[in-house]
mmCIF file as gemmi writes it, N, C-alpha and C atoms, coordinates in Angstrom:
data_model
loop_
_atom_site.group_PDB
_atom_site.id
_atom_site.type_symbol
_atom_site.label_atom_id
_atom_site.label_alt_id
_atom_site.label_comp_id
_atom_site.label_asym_id
_atom_site.label_entity_id
_atom_site.label_seq_id
_atom_site.pdbx_PDB_ins_code
_atom_site.Cartn_x
_atom_site.Cartn_y
_atom_site.Cartn_z
_atom_site.occupancy
_atom_site.B_iso_or_equiv
_atom_site.pdbx_formal_charge
_atom_site.auth_seq_id
_atom_site.auth_asym_id
_atom_site.pdbx_PDB_model_num
ATOM 1 N N . MET Axp A 1 ? -2.417 -32.234 13.705 1 0 ? 1 A 1
ATOM 2 C CA . MET Axp A 1 ? -2.386 -31.296 11.866 1 0 ? 1 A 1
ATOM 3 C C . MET Axp A 1 ? -3.959 -31.871 11.433 1 0 ? 1 A 1
ATOM 4 N N . CYS Axp A 2 ? -4.766 -32.053 10.987 1 0 ? 2 A 1
ATOM 5 C CA . CYS Axp A 2 ? -4.974 -32.959 10.492 1 0 ? 2 A 1
ATOM 6 C C . CYS Axp A 2 ? -5.668 -31.472 9.196 1 0 ? 2 A 1
ATOM 7 N N . VAL Axp A 3 ? -5.936 -32.473 7.425 1 0 ? 3 A 1
ATOM 8 C CA . VAL Axp A 3 ? -6.143 -31.811 6.159 1 0 ? 3 A 1
ATOM 9 C C . VAL Axp A 3 ? -7.403 -31.847 6.358 1 0 ? 3 A 1
ATOM 10 N N . LEU Axp A 4 ? -8.083 -30.569 5.583 1 0 ? 4 A 1
ATOM 11 C CA . LEU Axp A 4 ? -9.568 -30.895 5.828 1 0 ? 4 A 1
ATOM 12 C C . LEU Axp A 4 ? -10.375 -30.747 3.833 1 0 ? 4 A 1
ATOM 13 N N . ARG Axp A 5 ? -11.711 -31.553 4.467 1 0 ? 5 A 1
ATOM 14 C CA . ARG Axp A 5 ? -12.424 -31.121 2.852 1 0 ? 5 A 1
ATOM 15 C C . ARG Axp A 5 ? -13.335 -31.554 2.697 1 0 ? 5 A 1
ATOM 16 N N . LYS Axp A 6 ? -14.04 -30.539 2.422 1 0 ? 6 A 1
ATOM 17 C CA . LYS Axp A 6 ? -15.787 -30.768 1.563 1 0 ? 6 A 1
ATOM 18 C C . LYS Axp A 6 ? -15.371 -32.808 1.632 1 0 ? 6 A 1
ATOM 19 N N . THR Axp A 7 ? -17.339 -33.496 1.948 1 0 ? 7 A 1
ATOM 20 C CA . THR Axp A 7 ? -17.971 -34.132 1.568 1 0 ? 7 A 1
ATOM 21 C C . THR Axp A 7 ? -19.248 -34.249 0.444 1 0 ? 7 A 1
ATOM 22 N N . GLY Axp A 8 ? -20.153 -32.512 1.146 1 0 ? 8 A 1
ATOM 23 C CA . GLY Axp A 8 ? -21.053 -32.88 0.198 1 0 ? 8 A 1
ATOM 24 C C . GLY Axp A 8 ? -22.139 -32.75 1.181 1 0 ? 8 A 1
ATOM 25 N N . GLN Axp A 9 ? -21.381 -33.715 2.164 1 0 ? 9 A 1
ATOM 26 C CA . GLN Axp A 9 ? -22.525 -34.384 2.977 1 0 ? 9 A 1
ATOM 27 C C . GLN Axp A 9 ? -23.329 -33.09 4.018 1 0 ? 9 A 1
ATOM 28 N N . GLU Axp A 10 ? -24.516 -33.419 4.633 1 0 ? 10 A 1
ATOM 29 C CA . GLU Axp A 10 ? -25.192 -32.809 5.325 1 0 ? 10 A 1
ATOM 30 C C . GLU Axp A 10 ? -25.566 -33.375 6.706 1 0 ? 10 A 1
ATOM 31 N N . ASN Axp A 11 ? -25.507 -32.892 7.194 1 0 ? 11 A 1
ATOM 32 C CA . ASN Axp A 11 ? -25.555 -33.524 9.03 1 0 ? 11 A 1
ATOM 33 C C . ASN Axp A 11 ? -27.262 -33.058 9.846 1 0 ? 11 A 1
ATOM 34 N N . GLY Axp A 12 ? -27.633 -32.678 8.572 1 0 ? 12 A 1
ATOM 35 C CA . GLY Axp A 12 ? -29.539 -32.085 9.028 1 0 ? 12 A 1
ATOM 36 C C . GLY Axp A 12 ? -29.606 -31.244 9.407 1 0 ? 12 A 1
ATOM 37 N N . LEU Axp A 13 ? -28.326 -30.803 10.304 1 0 ? 13 A 1
ATOM 38 C CA . LEU Axp A 13 ? -28.528 -28.888 10.181 1 0 ? 13 A 1
ATOM 39 C C . LEU Axp A 13 ? -28.851 -27.503 9.813 1 0 ? 13 A 1
ATOM 40 N N . LEU Axp A 14 ? -28.815 -26.889 8.487 1 0 ? 14 A 1
ATOM 41 C CA . LEU Axp A 14 ? -29.44 -26.386 8.008 1 0 ? 14 A 1
ATOM 42 C C . LEU Axp A 14 ? -27.812 -25.329 7.321 1 0 ? 14 A 1
ATOM 43 N N . GLY Axp A 15 ? -26.816 -25.51 6.552 1 0 ? 15 A 1
ATOM 44 C CA . GLY Axp A 15 ? -25.943 -24.891 5.73 1 0 ? 15 A 1
ATOM 45 C C . GLY Axp A 15 ? -24.824 -24.783 7.059 1 0 ? 15 A 1
ATOM 46 N N . THR Axp A 16 ? -24.785 -26.478 7.142 1 0 ? 16 A 1
ATOM 47 C CA . THR Axp A 16 ? -23.811 -27.025 8.848 1 0 ? 16 A 1
ATOM 48 C C . THR Axp A 16 ? -23.572 -27.917 7.319 1 0 ? 16 A 1
ATOM 49 N N . ARG Axp A 17 ? -21.838 -28.02 7.257 1 0 ? 17 A 1
ATOM 50 C CA . ARG Axp A 17 ? -21.249 -29.055 6.473 1 0 ? 17 A 1
ATOM 51 C C . ARG Axp A 17 ? -20.037 -30.037 6.703 1 0 ? 17 A 1
ATOM 52 N N . ILE Axp A 18 ? -20.168 -31.391 7.077 1 0 ? 18 A 1
ATOM 53 C CA . ILE Axp A 18 ? -19.764 -32.016 8.394 1 0 ? 18 A 1
ATOM 54 C C . ILE Axp A 18 ? -17.683 -32.065 6.247 1 0 ? 18 A 1
ATOM 55 N N . LEU Axp A 19 ? -16.564 -32.045 7.2 1 0 ? 19 A 1
ATOM 56 C CA . LEU Axp A 19 ? -15.609 -32.378 6.922 1 0 ? 19 A 1
ATOM 57 C C . LEU Axp A 19 ? -14.688 -33.665 7.568 1 0 ? 19 A 1
ATOM 58 N N . LYS Axp A 20 ? -14.537 -33.929 7.011 1 0 ? 20 A 1
ATOM 59 C CA . LYS Axp A 20 ? -13.191 -35.295 6.601 1 0 ? 20 A 1
ATOM 60 C C . LYS Axp A 20 ? -11.943 -35.443 6.798 1 0 ? 20 A 1
ATOM 61 N N . THR Axp A 21 ? -11.373 -35.878 7.993 1 0 ? 21 A 1
ATOM 62 C CA . THR Axp A 21 ? -9.629 -35.767 8.425 1 0 ? 21 A 1
ATOM 63 C C . THR Axp A 21 ? -8.805 -36.73 7.409 1 0 ? 21 A 1
ATOM 64 N N . ARG Axp A 22 ? -7.915 -36.921 7.179 1 0 ? 22 A 1
ATOM 65 C CA . ARG Axp A 22 ? -7.475 -37.919 6.483 1 0 ? 22 A 1
ATOM 66 C C . ARG Axp A 22 ? -7.564 -39.352 7.243 1 0 ? 22 A 1
ATOM 67 N N . ARG Axp A 23 ? -7.872 -39.378 8.109 1 0 ? 23 A 1
ATOM 68 C CA . ARG Axp A 23 ? -7.984 -40.302 8.361 1 0 ? 23 A 1
ATOM 69 C C . ARG Axp A 23 ? -10.121 -40.791 8.806 1 0 ? 23 A 1
ATOM 70 N N . GLY Axp A 24 ? -10.358 -39.898 7.635 1 0 ? 24 A 1
ATOM 71 C CA . GLY Axp A 24 ? -11.543 -40.287 7.738 1 0 ? 24 A 1
ATOM 72 C C . GLY Axp A 24 ? -13.177 -39.865 9.061 1 0 ? 24 A 1
ATOM 73 N N . LYS Axp A 25 ? -11.856 -39.094 9.696 1 0 ? 25 A 1
ATOM 74 C CA . LYS Axp A 25 ? -13.069 -38.539 11.318 1 0 ? 25 A 1
ATOM 75 C C . LYS Axp A 25 ? -14.322 -38.091 10.923 1 0 ? 25 A 1
ATOM 76 N N . ASP Axp A 26 ? -15.065 -37.407 10.518 1 0 ? 26 A 1
ATOM 77 C CA . ASP Axp A 26 ? -15.725 -35.883 10.174 1 0 ? 26 A 1
ATOM 78 C C . ASP Axp A 26 ? -15.772 -35.53 11.967 1 0 ? 26 A 1
ATOM 79 N N . ILE Axp A 27 ? -15.34 -34.366 10.887 1 0 ? 27 A 1
ATOM 80 C CA . ILE Axp A 27 ? -15.369 -33.444 12.456 1 0 ? 27 A 1
ATOM 81 C C . ILE Axp A 27 ? -16.934 -31.916 11.55 1 0 ? 27 A 1
ATOM 82 N N . LYS Axp A 28 ? -16.999 -31.62 13.082 1 0 ? 28 A 1
ATOM 83 C CA . LYS Axp A 28 ? -17.818 -30.14 12.077 1 0 ? 28 A 1
ATOM 84 C C . LYS Axp A 28 ? -17.383 -28.588 11.331 1 0 ? 28 A 1
ATOM 85 N N . ALA Axp A 29 ? -18.16 -27.517 10.775 1 0 ? 29 A 1
ATOM 86 C CA . ALA Axp A 29 ? -16.917 -26.882 10.215 1 0 ? 29 A 1
ATOM 87 C C . ALA Axp A 29 ? -16.558 -25.778 11.698 1 0 ? 29 A 1
ATOM 88 N N . MET Axp A 30 ? -15.491 -24.703 11.232 1 0 ? 30 A 1
ATOM 89 C CA . MET Axp A 30 ? -14.535 -24.173 12.062 1 0 ? 30 A 1
ATOM 90 C C . MET Axp A 30 ? -14.009 -23.081 10.521 1 0 ? 30 A 1
ATOM 91 N N . ASN Axp A 31 ? -13.83 -22.318 12.286 1 0 ? 31 A 1
ATOM 92 C CA . ASN Axp A 31 ? -12.793 -21.584 11.136 1 0 ? 31 A 1
ATOM 93 C C . ASN Axp A 31 ? -11.444 -21.628 11.228 1 0 ? 31 A 1
ATOM 94 N N . VAL Axp A 32 ? -10.565 -20.943 9.444 1 0 ? 32 A 1
ATOM 95 C CA . VAL Axp A 32 ? -9.536 -21.456 9.654 1 0 ? 32 A 1
ATOM 96 C C . VAL Axp A 32 ? -8.89 -20.173 10.005 1 0 ? 32 A 1
ATOM 97 N N . LEU Axp A 33 ? -6.888 -19.972 9.939 1 0 ? 33 A 1
ATOM 98 C CA . LEU Axp A 33 ? -6.995 -19.226 10.303 1 0 ? 33 A 1
ATOM 99 C C . LEU Axp A 33 ? -5.456 -19.429 8.92 1 0 ? 33 A 1
ATOM 100 N N . VAL Axp A 34 ? -5.295 -18.647 8.251 1 0 ? 34 A 1
ATOM 101 C CA . VAL Axp A 34 ? -4.566 -18.666 6.589 1 0 ? 34 A 1
ATOM 102 C C . VAL Axp A 34 ? -3.405 -18.447 6.583 1 0 ? 34 A 1
ATOM 103 N N . ILE Axp A 35 ? -2.526 -18.336 6.893 1 0 ? 35 A 1
ATOM 104 C CA . ILE Axp A 35 ? -0.84 -17.646 6.703 1 0 ? 35 A 1
ATOM 105 C C . ILE Axp A 35 ? -0.482 -17.768 5.735 1 0 ? 35 A 1
ATOM 106 N N . ASN Axp A 36 ? 0.981 -16.396 4.678 1 0 ? 36 A 1
ATOM 107 C CA . ASN Axp A 36 ? 1.304 -16.715 4.105 1 0 ? 36 A 1
ATOM 108 C C . ASN Axp A 36 ? 1.976 -15.949 3.986 1 0 ? 36 A 1
ATOM 109 N N . CYS Axp A 37 ? 3.695 -16.029 4.314 1 0 ? 37 A 1
ATOM 110 C CA . CYS Axp A 37 ? 4.822 -15.729 5.273 1 0 ? 37 A 1
ATOM 111 C C . CYS Axp A 37 ? 5.768 -15.36 3.881 1 0 ? 37 A 1
ATOM 112 N N . GLY Axp A 38 ? 6.247 -14.193 4.351 1 0 ? 38 A 1
ATOM 113 C CA . GLY Axp A 38 ? 7.072 -13.853 2.885 1 0 ? 38 A 1
ATOM 114 C C . GLY Axp A 38 ? 8.323 -12.879 3.762 1 0 ? 38 A 1
ATOM 115 N N . SER Axp A 39 ? 9.451 -13.353 2.978 1 0 ? 39 A 1
ATOM 116 C CA . SER Axp A 39 ? 10.294 -12.111 4.118 1 0 ? 39 A 1
ATOM 117 C C . SER Axp A 39 ? 10.718 -11.37 4.399 1 0 ? 39 A 1
ATOM 118 N N . SER Axp A 40 ? 9.556 -10.279 3.559 1 0 ? 40 A 1
ATOM 119 C CA . SER Axp A 40 ? 9.371 -8.785 3.843 1 0 ? 40 A 1
ATOM 120 C C . SER Axp A 40 ? 7.79 -8.774 4.12 1 0 ? 40 A 1
ATOM 121 N N . SER Axp A 41 ? 7.271 -9.824 4.422 1 0 ? 41 A 1
ATOM 122 C CA . SER Axp A 41 ? 5.557 -9.709 4.623 1 0 ? 41 A 1
ATOM 123 C C . SER Axp A 41 ? 4.921 -10.362 5.22 1 0 ? 41 A 1
ATOM 124 N N . LEU Axp A 42 ? 4.09 -10.522 5.603 1 0 ? 42 A 1
ATOM 125 C CA . LEU Axp A 42 ? 2.983 -11.176 5.529 1 0 ? 42 A 1
ATOM 126 C C . LEU Axp A 42 ? 1.415 -10.647 5.671 1 0 ? 42 A 1
ATOM 127 N N . LYS Axp A 43 ? 1.07 -12.61 5.17 1 0 ? 43 A 1
ATOM 128 C CA . LYS Axp A 43 ? -0.364 -11.891 5.309 1 0 ? 43 A 1
ATOM 129 C C . LYS Axp A 43 ? -1.635 -13.099 5.421 1 0 ? 43 A 1
ATOM 130 N N . TYR Axp A 44 ? -2.771 -12.707 5.78 1 0 ? 44 A 1
ATOM 131 C CA . TYR Axp A 44 ? -3.911 -12.975 6.359 1 0 ? 44 A 1
ATOM 132 C C . TYR Axp A 44 ? -5.078 -13.763 5.903 1 0 ? 44 A 1
ATOM 133 N N . GLN Axp A 45 ? -5.81 -13.902 6.118 1 0 ? 45 A 1
ATOM 134 C CA . GLN Axp A 45 ? -7.359 -13.969 5.945 1 0 ? 45 A 1
ATOM 135 C C . GLN Axp A 45 ? -8.142 -15.75 6.73 1 0 ? 45 A 1
ATOM 136 N N . LEU Axp A 46 ? -9.08 -14.791 8.551 1 0 ? 46 A 1
ATOM 137 C CA . LEU Axp A 46 ? -9.237 -15.619 8.674 1 0 ? 46 A 1
ATOM 138 C C . LEU Axp A 46 ? -11.042 -15.901 8.313 1 0 ? 46 A 1
ATOM 139 N N . ILE Axp A 47 ? -11.065 -17.985 7.515 1 0 ? 47 A 1
ATOM 140 C CA . ILE Axp A 47 ? -12.499 -17.058 6.982 1 0 ? 47 A 1
ATOM 141 C C . ILE Axp A 47 ? -13.604 -18.619 7.89 1 0 ? 47 A 1
ATOM 142 N N . ASP Axp A 48 ? -13.978 -18.526 7.532 1 0 ? 48 A 1
ATOM 143 C CA . ASP Axp A 48 ? -16.012 -19.207 8.085 1 0 ? 48 A 1
ATOM 144 C C . ASP Axp A 48 ? -15.866 -20.358 7.149 1 0 ? 48 A 1
ATOM 145 N N . SER Axp A 49 ? -15.626 -21.113 7.46 1 0 ? 49 A 1
ATOM 146 C CA . SER Axp A 49 ? -15.657 -22.616 6.707 1 0 ? 49 A 1
ATOM 147 C C . SER Axp A 49 ? -17.116 -22.657 6.295 1 0 ? 49 A 1
ATOM 148 N N . GLU Axp A 50 ? -17.654 -22.707 7.433 1 0 ? 50 A 1
ATOM 149 C CA . GLU Axp A 50 ? -19.48 -23.187 7.439 1 0 ? 50 A 1
ATOM 150 C C . GLU Axp A 50 ? -20.177 -21.601 6.738 1 0 ? 50 A 1
ATOM 151 N N . LYS Axp A 51 ? -19.61 -21.271 6.06 1 0 ? 51 A 1
ATOM 152 C CA . LYS Axp A 51 ? -20.401 -19.87 5.734 1 0 ? 51 A 1
ATOM 153 C C . LYS Axp A 51 ? -19.097 -19.695 3.637 1 0 ? 51 A 1
ATOM 154 N N . GLU Axp A 52 ? -18.255 -19.716 3.898 1 0 ? 52 A 1
ATOM 155 C CA . GLU Axp A 52 ? -17.282 -19.304 3.228 1 0 ? 52 A 1
ATOM 156 C C . GLU Axp A 52 ? -16.784 -17.893 2.886 1 0 ? 52 A 1
ATOM 157 N N . GLN Axp A 53 ? -16.954 -17.561 4.661 1 0 ? 53 A 1
ATOM 158 C CA . GLN Axp A 53 ? -17.014 -16.207 3.961 1 0 ? 53 A 1
ATOM 159 C C . GLN Axp A 53 ? -15.526 -15.338 4.756 1 0 ? 53 A 1
ATOM 160 N N . VAL Axp A 54 ? -15.315 -14.407 4.36 1 0 ? 54 A 1
ATOM 161 C CA . VAL Axp A 54 ? -13.822 -13.875 5.31 1 0 ? 54 A 1
ATOM 162 C C . VAL Axp A 54 ? -14.257 -13.509 6.908 1 0 ? 54 A 1
ATOM 163 N N . LEU Axp A 55 ? -14.072 -13.348 7.623 1 0 ? 55 A 1
ATOM 164 C CA . LEU Axp A 55 ? -13.959 -12.845 8.563 1 0 ? 55 A 1
ATOM 165 C C . LEU Axp A 55 ? -13.174 -11.427 9.259 1 0 ? 55 A 1
ATOM 166 N N . ALA Axp A 56 ? -11.847 -11.589 8.379 1 0 ? 56 A 1
ATOM 167 C CA . ALA Axp A 56 ? -11.06 -10.413 9.189 1 0 ? 56 A 1
ATOM 168 C C . ALA Axp A 56 ? -9.803 -10.594 8.035 1 0 ? 56 A 1
ATOM 169 N N . LYS Axp A 57 ? -8.983 -9.869 7.078 1 0 ? 57 A 1
ATOM 170 C CA . LYS Axp A 57 ? -7.895 -10.434 6.997 1 0 ? 57 A 1
ATOM 171 C C . LYS Axp A 57 ? -6.913 -8.818 6.882 1 0 ? 57 A 1
ATOM 172 N N . GLY Axp A 58 ? -5.503 -8.928 6.819 1 0 ? 58 A 1
ATOM 173 C CA . GLY Axp A 58 ? -4.865 -7.969 6.812 1 0 ? 58 A 1
ATOM 174 C C . GLY Axp A 58 ? -3.518 -8.46 6.33 1 0 ? 58 A 1
ATOM 175 N N . LEU Axp A 59 ? -2.146 -7.309 6.496 1 0 ? 59 A 1
ATOM 176 C CA . LEU Axp A 59 ? -1.253 -7.688 5.945 1 0 ? 59 A 1
ATOM 177 C C . LEU Axp A 59 ? -0.405 -6.29 6.977 1 0 ? 59 A 1
ATOM 178 N N . CYS Axp A 60 ? 0.939 -7.789 6.981 1 0 ? 60 A 1
ATOM 179 C CA . CYS Axp A 60 ? 2.068 -6.515 7.608 1 0 ? 60 A 1
ATOM 180 C C . CYS Axp A 60 ? 3.157 -6.485 5.84 1 0 ? 60 A 1
ATOM 181 N N . GLU Axp A 61 ? 3.15 -4.965 5.722 1 0 ? 61 A 1
ATOM 182 C CA . GLU Axp A 61 ? 3.857 -5.161 4.178 1 0 ? 61 A 1
ATOM 183 C C . GLU Axp A 61 ? 5.678 -4.366 4.839 1 0 ? 61 A 1
ATOM 184 N N . ARG Axp A 62 ? 6.484 -4.152 4.182 1 0 ? 62 A 1
ATOM 185 C CA . ARG Axp A 62 ? 7.794 -3.668 4.327 1 0 ? 62 A 1
ATOM 186 C C . ARG Axp A 62 ? 8.434 -3.668 5.413 1 0 ? 62 A 1
ATOM 187 N N . ILE Axp A 63 ? 8.137 -5.53 6.364 1 0 ? 63 A 1
ATOM 188 C CA . ILE Axp A 63 ? 8.427 -5.719 7.406 1 0 ? 63 A 1
ATOM 189 C C . ILE Axp A 63 ? 10.034 -5.886 7.131 1 0 ? 63 A 1
ATOM 190 N N . GLY Axp A 64 ? 10.993 -5.141 8.305 1 0 ? 64 A 1
ATOM 191 C CA . GLY Axp A 64 ? 12.296 -4.777 8.947 1 0 ? 64 A 1
ATOM 192 C C . GLY Axp A 64 ? 12.757 -3.453 7.731 1 0 ? 64 A 1
ATOM 193 N N . ILE Axp A 65 ? 12.037 -3.438 6.994 1 0 ? 65 A 1
ATOM 194 C CA . ILE Axp A 65 ? 11.945 -2.554 6.087 1 0 ? 65 A 1
ATOM 195 C C . ILE Axp A 65 ? 11.78 -0.733 6.846 1 0 ? 65 A 1
ATOM 196 N N . ASP Axp A 66 ? 12.24 0.072 5.532 1 0 ? 66 A 1
ATOM 197 C CA . ASP Axp A 66 ? 11.116 1.907 6.034 1 0 ? 66 A 1
ATOM 198 C C . ASP Axp A 66 ? 10.171 2.303 5.632 1 0 ? 66 A 1
ATOM 199 N N . GLY Axp A 67 ? 9.306 2.691 6.898 1 0 ? 67 A 1
ATOM 200 C CA . GLY Axp A 67 ? 7.37 2.897 5.897 1 0 ? 67 A 1
ATOM 201 C C . GLY Axp A 67 ? 7.161 0.983 5.594 1 0 ? 67 A 1
ATOM 202 N N . SER Axp A 68 ? 7.893 0.435 6.657 1 0 ? 68 A 1
ATOM 203 C CA . SER Axp A 68 ? 6.411 -0.984 7.084 1 0 ? 68 A 1
ATOM 204 C C . SER Axp A 68 ? 4.779 -0.296 7.828 1 0 ? 68 A 1
ATOM 205 N N . ALA Axp A 69 ? 3.794 -1.171 7.175 1 0 ? 69 A 1
ATOM 206 C CA . ALA Axp A 69 ? 3.098 -0.711 7.693 1 0 ? 69 A 1
ATOM 207 C C . ALA Axp A 69 ? 1.956 -1.708 7.695 1 0 ? 69 A 1
ATOM 208 N N . ILE Axp A 70 ? 0.895 -1.604 8.834 1 0 ? 70 A 1
ATOM 209 C CA . ILE Axp A 70 ? 0.378 -3.313 8.982 1 0 ? 70 A 1
ATOM 210 C C . ILE Axp A 70 ? -1.243 -2.377 9.066 1 0 ? 70 A 1
ATOM 211 N N . THR Axp A 71 ? -1.759 -3.452 8.3 1 0 ? 71 A 1
ATOM 212 C CA . THR Axp A 71 ? -3.658 -3.064 8.125 1 0 ? 71 A 1
ATOM 213 C C . THR Axp A 71 ? -3.881 -4.728 8.051 1 0 ? 71 A 1
ATOM 214 N N . HIS Axp A 72 ? -5.239 -3.49 9.211 1 0 ? 72 A 1
ATOM 215 C CA . HIS Axp A 72 ? -6.051 -5.267 10.166 1 0 ? 72 A 1
ATOM 216 C C . HIS Axp A 72 ? -7.782 -4.818 8.572 1 0 ? 72 A 1
ATOM 217 N N . GLN Axp A 73 ? -8.075 -5.814 8.709 1 0 ? 73 A 1
ATOM 218 C CA . GLN Axp A 73 ? -9.834 -5.577 8.14 1 0 ? 73 A 1
ATOM 219 C C . GLN Axp A 73 ? -11.105 -6.449 8.391 1 0 ? 73 A 1
ATOM 220 N N . LYS Axp A 74 ? -11.903 -5.564 9.496 1 0 ? 74 A 1
ATOM 221 C CA . LYS Axp A 74 ? -13.113 -6.768 9.806 1 0 ? 74 A 1
ATOM 222 C C . LYS Axp A 74 ? -14.034 -6.856 8.737 1 0 ? 74 A 1
ATOM 223 N N . ALA Axp A 75 ? -14.547 -7.725 8.534 1 0 ? 75 A 1
ATOM 224 C CA . ALA Axp A 75 ? -15.691 -8.26 7.465 1 0 ? 75 A 1
ATOM 225 C C . ALA Axp A 75 ? -16.531 -6.809 7.773 1 0 ? 75 A 1
ATOM 226 N N . ASP Axp A 76 ? -16.996 -6.205 6.196 1 0 ? 76 A 1
ATOM 227 C CA . ASP Axp A 76 ? -18.499 -5.24 6.719 1 0 ? 76 A 1
ATOM 228 C C . ASP Axp A 76 ? -17.848 -3.837 7.751 1 0 ? 76 A 1
ATOM 229 N N . GLU Axp A 77 ? -16.197 -4.088 7.593 1 0 ? 77 A 1
ATOM 230 C CA . GLU Axp A 77 ? -15.78 -2.839 8.216 1 0 ? 77 A 1
ATOM 231 C C . GLU Axp A 77 ? -14.353 -2.005 7.47 1 0 ? 77 A 1
ATOM 232 N N . GLU Axp A 78 ? -14.041 -1.497 7.546 1 0 ? 78 A 1
ATOM 233 C CA . GLU Axp A 78 ? -12.986 -0.003 7.338 1 0 ? 78 A 1
ATOM 234 C C . GLU Axp A 78 ? -11.812 -1.259 7.178 1 0 ? 78 A 1
ATOM 235 N N . LYS Axp A 79 ? -10.612 -0.274 7.127 1 0 ? 79 A 1
ATOM 236 C CA . LYS Axp A 79 ? -9.115 -0.43 6.879 1 0 ? 79 A 1
ATOM 237 C C . LYS Axp A 79 ? -9.098 0.086 7.797 1 0 ? 79 A 1
ATOM 238 N N . GLU Axp A 80 ? -8.226 -0.935 8.967 1 0 ? 80 A 1
ATOM 239 C CA . GLU Axp A 80 ? -7.577 0.343 10.109 1 0 ? 80 A 1
ATOM 240 C C . GLU Axp A 80 ? -6.233 -0.392 9.106 1 0 ? 80 A 1
ATOM 241 N N . SER Axp A 81 ? -5.2 0.917 9.53 1 0 ? 81 A 1
ATOM 242 C CA . SER Axp A 81 ? -3.705 0.31 8.929 1 0 ? 81 A 1
ATOM 243 C C . SER Axp A 81 ? -3.455 1.895 10.054 1 0 ? 81 A 1
ATOM 244 N N . ILE Axp A 82 ? -1.942 0.988 9.985 1 0 ? 82 A 1
ATOM 245 C CA . ILE Axp A 82 ? -0.468 1.826 11.592 1 0 ? 82 A 1
ATOM 246 C C . ILE Axp A 82 ? 0.888 1.714 10.39 1 0 ? 82 A 1
ATOM 247 N N . VAL Axp A 83 ? 1.831 2.957 10.914 1 0 ? 83 A 1
ATOM 248 C CA . VAL Axp A 83 ? 2.935 2.901 9.946 1 0 ? 83 A 1
ATOM 249 C C . VAL Axp A 83 ? 3.603 3.277 10.647 1 0 ? 83 A 1
ATOM 250 N N . ARG Axp A 84 ? 4.289 2.103 11.344 1 0 ? 84 A 1
ATOM 251 C CA . ARG Axp A 84 ? 5.502 2.393 12.285 1 0 ? 84 A 1
ATOM 252 C C . ARG Axp A 84 ? 6.594 0.94 11.863 1 0 ? 84 A 1
ATOM 253 N N . LYS Axp A 85 ? 8.164 0.172 12.4 1 0 ? 85 A 1
ATOM 254 C CA . LYS Axp A 85 ? 8.631 -0.27 12.375 1 0 ? 85 A 1
ATOM 255 C C . LYS Axp A 85 ? 8.439 -0.943 12.856 1 0 ? 85 A 1
ATOM 256 N N . ILE Axp A 86 ? 8.549 -1.831 11.651 1 0 ? 86 A 1
ATOM 257 C CA . ILE Axp A 86 ? 8.438 -3.743 11.957 1 0 ? 86 A 1
ATOM 258 C C . ILE Axp A 86 ? 9.997 -4.137 12.16 1 0 ? 86 A 1
ATOM 259 N N . TYR Axp A 87 ? 10.394 -4.686 12.744 1 0 ? 87 A 1
ATOM 260 C CA . TYR Axp A 87 ? 11.365 -5.275 12.874 1 0 ? 87 A 1
ATOM 261 C C . TYR Axp A 87 ? 11.711 -6.682 12.55 1 0 ? 87 A 1
ATOM 262 N N . ARG Axp A 88 ? 10.982 -8.171 13.051 1 0 ? 88 A 1
ATOM 263 C CA . ARG Axp A 88 ? 11.669 -9.267 12.212 1 0 ? 88 A 1
ATOM 264 C C . ARG Axp A 88 ? 10.066 -8.872 11.887 1 0 ? 88 A 1
ATOM 265 N N . THR Axp A 89 ? 9.245 -10.36 11.672 1 0 ? 89 A 1
ATOM 266 C CA . THR Axp A 89 ? 8.808 -11.457 10.704 1 0 ? 89 A 1
ATOM 267 C C . THR Axp A 89 ? 6.974 -11.999 12.528 1 0 ? 89 A 1
ATOM 268 N N . VAL Axp A 90 ? 8.369 -11.893 13.995 1 0 ? 90 A 1
ATOM 269 C CA . VAL Axp A 90 ? 7.672 -12.804 14.797 1 0 ? 90 A 1
ATOM 270 C C . VAL Axp A 90 ? 7.099 -11.659 15.27 1 0 ? 90 A 1
ATOM 271 N N . VAL Axp A 91 ? 7.655 -10.765 15.558 1 0 ? 91 A 1
ATOM 272 C CA . VAL Axp A 91 ? 6.71 -8.376 16.483 1 0 ? 91 A 1
ATOM 273 C C . VAL Axp A 91 ? 5.741 -8.824 15.077 1 0 ? 91 A 1
ATOM 274 N N . SER Axp A 92 ? 5.555 -8.91 14.085 1 0 ? 92 A 1
ATOM 275 C CA . SER Axp A 92 ? 4.274 -8.992 13.31 1 0 ? 92 A 1
ATOM 276 C C . SER Axp A 92 ? 3.537 -9.15 13.268 1 0 ? 92 A 1
ATOM 277 N N . ILE Axp A 93 ? 3.381 -10.521 14.369 1 0 ? 93 A 1
ATOM 278 C CA . ILE Axp A 93 ? 2.564 -11.708 13.749 1 0 ? 93 A 1
ATOM 279 C C . ILE Axp A 93 ? 1.742 -11.219 15.726 1 0 ? 93 A 1
C-alpha cells in the first residue's frame, strides 16, 4: 500500500498529474476507491484522481437491521436503490 500526495508537477500531458509514493517514486494518477465502514453502514466513493471527480458513490445502510437498503449512483445518473435484508457488512461489499 502506498500513500499518495499531489506534487503539482506536470508530465507534459495536459491534465495528467504525477503523484509520489512515500519513497518518492513517481506514478500517474489513478482511480481511488474510498470506503467508510461502520457498525451498521458502509459508504463508498470511486474517485478519478486525475480529474478530481466522483465516478460513483453508494451506501449500504442499516446492515443487520430491518429496513436495510443499498443505494448506488454513477456520475450523472439517477440513484438506484434496493431495499432488502443485509445480514453482514461482508455481504454488502
